[in-house]
N, C-alpha and C positions, 0 to 999 in steps of 0.2 A: 727480173724474171717474175714470172709471178708465183704466187702461191703453192701452186699444183704443178709450175716445173719445177716448186723446189720439192714439192716432198714428193715427185716420181723418183730425183734424183736422191731425195734419201732414200726414198725406199729402194732404188737399183741397187747404192751399200751397202744397202743392211742384208741382202740375198745377196751378193756375192757376200760377206764378211758370215752368213751362213751357209755358203756353199764351202767358202775355203775351211771354215771347222770342218765339216762333214769327207772332206776331200781328206784334211790332214789325217783324220779317226783313219780311213780304207787304208791309207799309205802305215801307218803305224800298223794298223794288224796284217798289212802282209810282209812288212819287212823289221819292226823292232824299230829298237834304236838305231842313230849312225851307230857303225864300222867304228870307225875312223873321225876325228875332229869333233866329238860329238857337241854343238855348240852349249847347251850345259858346263859342261867338261868342262870347254875353256872359257865359260863366264866363271864356274871355279876356281881356275889359276889366276886369273884378272883380280878379284876382290882379295882372293889369298895374298897376291902383292898386296895391295892393298892392303890389308889389314899390317902386315909385319911392319907397313911402313907407318900407320895411325895407332897402331893398339897403344892403350892404355889402360888397366883397369881399375877403369872407371865405366857409369850407365852413359855420363856423356859423350866422351868418346865414342863409347858402342852408338849408340844414338846417331850421330854426327858419321859414324861410320856405314851405319843400317842406310840412312836417310840415300849418304853420295850412292851405294848399290845400288838401293833399290831405285832410287831417281834415275838416273843413267840410262836401264834398261826403258824405265815408262816412256821416259821424254824423247827417247827413239823410235817405239813405238807410234806415241803418237806422231810423229812427225812422220812418219814412213806412212801412214792414218790419211793422215793429211792428204801427203805428194797423192795418194793413187785415189783418191775424193774422185768423183767422176768417171775414174777409170776402172770398172768391176772386173776384169780380166784378171790387172795389175794385183789388184785389193785381192781377190780370191786365190791367187798365188800364192802372195806376201802370210797369209793368212796356215792357208795350208801348209807351208814350210814349218811355219812358227806352231802351229799346234801337231803338226808332225814331231816337234824337236821338244817339244814339253809333255808331248802326254808322253807315260810310262806304263800303258796296258801291257804292251803282247810281251815283252822284256821279263814285268812280272811274273806273270802266267807259267812263261817260259822259267825263271829259274826257279820256280816255285815245279812247275815238272822235272826237271833236274832235281831238284833236293828231296822229289817222291822216287824218281827212279833209283838214289841211291839206300834212298832208307828201305826201297823194295830188295835191295841188295845186300842190305845188312851192313855197307859202306859207310860206317861213321866216321872215315877218318876224311872222306870224299863231302861226306853230307856237312861235319864240323868249318873246313873250309871257305864249302861255297856259304855258308851262315850269312857271312859280310855281304854277300851282295845284294842279302835284303835286308838285314839288320844290325842294330850296332852292338851285339849282345855278345858279350862272352862264350866262345865257343868251347875253350878249353875246359874238359870235365864232364859236358853236356851227352845225356845218353839218347837214345832211339825216340821216348817220349818227350825231355821237353824241345829239342831240336825240331817235335812234325808241332809240340805250340806253337813253336816260336812261328814257324811258316805260317800255320794259317792264321796266327793274330797279326804277322804280317802284311801278308795278302789284306786280309779286311782293311788293315788302316791304309796303309799306301792306294788302294781301291778310289779311298778319297781324297788323298792326299796326288797322286797319279794321274788319276783319271777323271774324278768327276771336276774338282776343284777345278783344275786350269776352264776345262767346259766350260764350269759355271763364269767364269770371269772372261771367259773369250767371248761369252753371249751379253754378259752385262756391257761389259767394257774393252768389246773387238781386242784389237793387238796389243794395243801398252794393256787389256786387263793380262791375255795370257805371258807376257812376257814379265808383266810382274808379279803376277803371281810365281812364278813357277822362280824367281828372284828369290821371292820371301822364303820360299821355300826351302831355297838351296842354303840361301842365308841362318834359318831354322839350326838343316840340319851338322851347317860344316863350325856355328860359333852358339849357336844354342842350347845345348848341353850343360848341366852344372856340377863343371869341373870348375877345379878351381883356380885356371886362368881364366873359363868364358863366363864366372858368376855373377859379376858386375860388366864385363864388356857384350858381353853374347845376349842380355839380360833386353834390351827393344829390338834386337833383333828375333828374339822364341815369342816377346806379345805381339808383335805385328807380326806373325805367323797365325797364333793362336785366332786375333781376331780374321785374319786374312779367311783361318780355312772352319770358322764356323761356324757359317750357312753351309756351305758344301758337304760337311761334317751329317749334316744332321739332313743335309739333301739325299746324300746317297743311305744311309739310315732308313729313309724312306723308300727311296726305291729298291733297297734289298729288301723288304721287304715285299712290294710290288711282285719283286720275279724269283720270290724264295720258291714259288715251285717248281721252280727248272732243277730242282738241288732235294725237291723230296718235301719240301717243311710248306710252313701254312705262312700265311702273312699276319694271319691277327695274333699266333702266336711272336711272331717277328719283331710282332707292332709292342707286344707285350715284354719282351723280354728288353727291346731298346727303352721302353719307358722304365724298368723297372731296375735296370744294371747300366744304363748307358750313364751314369753321373756317379757312379762308384768308383770309374779307374780316374786317378791323378791326371791326366791330361781333361783335356776339356770339351777336346774333340777326337780321339783317336780311342776313347774307351763308345762312344756312339757308334760307330765301326762297328766295331770287335761285339760290342753288342746286341748288335744289328745280325751281324753275321751268323754268332753263337745260335740264336734262338732258328737261324733260316735253316744251318747245319743241326738242329739238336745235338748240341755238343757242350762241353762246358771249358770257360777259358780260364787266367787267369792263372798266377803260379807266383816264386820266387824268381826275377830279372836280375840279374846281373851283367851291368854295366861298368866296363874299365876299374873292374876290384869291386866297386860296390854295389850291391844286394837289396832288393829295392822288392816288398811283400807286393805285386797285385793283386785286387780284390776277385774272390770268383764271375763271370758274367758267365749268365747262363744253367742250365740245372739237369741236361743230360750227359753222356761219360764222357770222359778226356778226348780228344782227338783223337783218331790212329792215321798211318801211313795214307789209307783213300779215302780219309775227308782233307788230306793237301788236295787232292784231285779235284773233289766238290767246292771247296773255297775258289780256285782257281773257276770253274766253271760260273757261280755266281759271280765272281771277278767280272766275268766277261760278260755278262747280261747284266749285271750295272753299270758295267760301260756305256754297253748298246744305250740302253735306258737313257742314259743320261744323257749321248750325242741327239737321241731322238727329240729330247725333251730341248737342248739346247739348239738346235734348229727349228723348232717351234715358236722359240722363245724372241731366237736372239731377233730378227725384224721387227715385233712391234716393240722391244725395247731399245734398240740400235734408235728409228726412228722417229720414238719420239720421244726422243734424247737430242735430239735437234732441231732447232727454230726456225720456224721459217720465217720466211723476210718476205715482205711486199715491196719491190722495184717496179717504179713506175714503165711502161713498156717506152 
């Protein structure tokens, strides 16, 4: 195969990956998460069983667990990626299916809408019961204001984790990137919290998630400023709040997304959050009023706009990124 033939094949593969990403975004927009046998839930059950077998309260054991739990889907993705090389329809189909499975933008916005409806009815019982669908905060005793803030903050943070980051890694690394990032983020949700059980065992999973989400979180903040006018925000104001407050948050990534959202929405986030009986005081992000229930719907609109911008950017970048990674080899005719 000549250089030009191999280059055309690489471009076809990259184009199929780009098409698959966009198709997966479209399916997620239409259907949301699968209602039964969600692949991420099945993966969580499998690694939960693995954890029970290999758990020990040490960083070394946790690192080994993380390597196996992340390595398996990455290797599986690489194998399928290899098998579908020069099969553009098959490549597009598997990437679309994987993208649909790992994205969570539509379900995130639906949960936010359901929470807004409950709070508009002043149905705090339903709102508290639904809070676990969005975040891990203790719902007991939370009032309307605290639930509203928790929802807006969760929508902002999860726009990075559940939308922008999967698309970023899909553009950079194709199918292995999609599956690998979702595995990393799922492990962080399962064992990355600073509970006594996971203080050492979950260290590797938490740090790997921080690393994998570092660039996507900042891309989320950047795109939030770009689309801020859809909710009446100002791009320069959004980026100003992001630059000023993004690093104040204890998380190296969540604060980037939340600060940018606060700037775009013209509100103030942060305050006391309780997790498993432990209260943490988070710094103020933004300098507007505390969020109202209406801001939940604005945050959802903002999240959707960021997701669309991220999808467009991934589509535009995947072909040059993927094609450049391919080493062209000249073979004699």
